N, C-alpha and C positions, 0 to 999 in steps of 0.2 A: 282244247276242246273246254268251256264253262261252263259248270254247272249253272243254272236259273234258281234251284231251291236246293237246300240241305236241310234233312230233318231229322231229327232223333226222336226214336220210338223204341221201348222198352231199350233190347237187347240188338238193334238193328238201326242202320244210317241208309237214310231212305235220299238218293238224289236225282235230283231230274237234270236231263244234259241240255243244252243251248240245242240240239240236234233234234229232241223230244224225246230221247231214251230214257228211259229209268233204270236206276241200279238199284238192288238192294241189297245191303253187306249185312252179313250178320257179324257180332261183336268177334265170335271165335275164330272165323274166318280173316277180317282185317288185323289181328292180333299174330294169328300164323304167316301172314304177308308183310309184317313189318317192314320198312324198305331203309333203318336206321343200319347201320355200319356193325353194328353188333349181331344184330340177327342176319344180316347178307352173309356176313363170314362166319356164320355158326356152323360146326363142323357136320352136323348131322341135320340133314333136309329130309324132307319127306318125299315120297314120290311124286304129288302134284307139287311140289317147286316148294313150299311152305316152310316156316321153321317146326323142326322137330322139336314141341312142349313137353315136358313131362305132366303129367295128371296133373290137373292141381288141385289143391287139397279144398280149393273154396271156387265158387261159380264163378266165371270170370264176367265181370261186368266192365260196362265203360262209364268212368269217375266222370271225365271233362271231355269236352270236344273245342277246339279254336280254331277259328281262322288263322291263317298265317300272310299277309298279302293278299294277292290277289291269283295266290298259284297252290296253295296249300289247306291242309288241316292237320293241326294235332294234336293226336287221341293220347289220353291217360288213361291206365287201365286200373283195375284193384290188385293184379298181382304187383305193384309196383313200377311196371313199364311205363315210361312216356317221355321216348327218347324217338319217336318213330316220326317223322314229318312226310306225310300223306300227302304229295300233290295230285293234282287233280288228272295231270297224265298218266299218273300211276294206277291210282283208283278206276280209270275207265279202260287202263288195260287188264285192268282184275276182274274186271265186271263178272259176277258168277252167272250171268244167267244165259240162259241156254243158246240166245241168238250170239252171245260175243266169246261161246264157248269153244276152245277150240275143237276142231271135229275130231 
């Protein structure tokens, strides 16, 4: 599945997919679901399968988003984390909309 459009708006990433589906990802949601090795192997995970992050001392913000080839985007956050490369498959799998959420 490939995106036809990726847009950043405030603290959200909006993706329109080739099948017409639209996903909206809040930055905190994406940070908790970082696919990097460090985050995947974090010993404490929340009940929803994301990384259990400590309460931030600053408001989490997206500093930079860069396309990686034809398969992913890399996100850099103001908490210093920038190791996550979010494949399009991963992003589609973690879509938070009610149609995609497991029942």
